[in-house]
N, C-alpha and C positions, 0 to 999 in steps of 0.2 A: 405598504404592502406588508403584512404580518410575516415574521420570521417563523420558518418551520423547524421543528426538532428534526434531529438526525439520529438514526439508530442502526444498529448492526444486528446480524442474527446471532451473535455470541452474547446478547443481552447488553451490551455497551450502548450508551445513548448520551446525547448531548442537547442542550436546549435550542442550539443553531448549528448550522453548518461551519459557521467561522470559528465556533468552539472545537468543533471536531478537527477543523484544520490545525488549530492552535494545539490541540493534544498531540497531533502527528508531528508538527514542526517541533514542539518540546521534545518527542520521542527520538527524532532524528538527531537532534543535538546531543542526545546522550551518548550515542556511538561514535567511534572512530571510523575513518574510511577503512574499509575491508574488513570491519569486525562483525561477526555473526550476531544476530539478535538471539538471545538464548529462548529456550522454550519457555513459556510462561505467558504472562498477560500481554506484553508487547508483541510477541509472536502471535498469540491468538488474535489480538487486534488486527494485526497487519492480514492474517489469513481471512478473517471475517470482512475486512475491507475489500481485498480482491474478490471474495465471492460476490459482494454487493458490485464491485466493477464489472464482473464478468456476466452477470446476470443479463445484461442487455446486448451481448455479443450475439449477432445472428448465427443461427446454426450453420456450422461447415466452417466457421473462420476460427482461428486459434485463439484460445483464451489466454490470459495473463497466468492462471493456475497451470495449464496445460495437463499433463497426466498427474500431477500432484506436486506438492510443494516439499522439498527436503529442507530448505533453510531459506531465511531473510538476512540480507547483510546490507550495510550502508555503503555506498559506492560514489563514483564521480560520474554523472550524466555529462556527456560531451555532444556540443552540437555545434553548428557553424557559428562561430565567434561567442561560445560561451562554455564554460564549466561550472557545474554546480552540483551539491551533494543531494543524493537521492536514495532510495531503497531499491534493492534488487531483489527479485525473487530468483532462487535457485532451485530448479526442479529435479524431480526424481529420475529423468531421463539425462541429465548432465546438462541440459540447456539453461540458459539464465536471460532474464529480461529485466530492464529498469522499469519503473513505473512510477506515475505522478500521483502521490496521495491526495493532492488538491483536486486534480481531474476525477479521481475515484469518488472522493466526496461529493463533488458537484454532479456525478453522473445520476 
C-alpha cells in the first residue's frame, strides 16, 4: 500500500502521516506540563490540526475547537490506569479539552 502525504489547511505538509505524527510528538516534547504554546508556528499547526480533526464531526455535536481557541497548552491526560502528556485546547468560553494529535492526524 502506498503511503499518503498529509497536509493541513495552513499550508504545512508531510510526506506521510507518520512524519506528521513525529512532528507533533517532537513539538509536545518541547513544552513543559502546564506550559502554554506561544503564538506562532506551533500554535498555528495545532489550530490547523484541530480544524482537520473537526471537519468530520457530525452537525450538532461538539467540536474540539468549540466557540474558538484561546490557547493551547501541554497537560497530562489521565485515564483508567494511565497518565501521559498531551495537548489541551483552552477555548474562548473558558472550557478546555485534551486531544490526541495521533487520532487527529489519522482522522
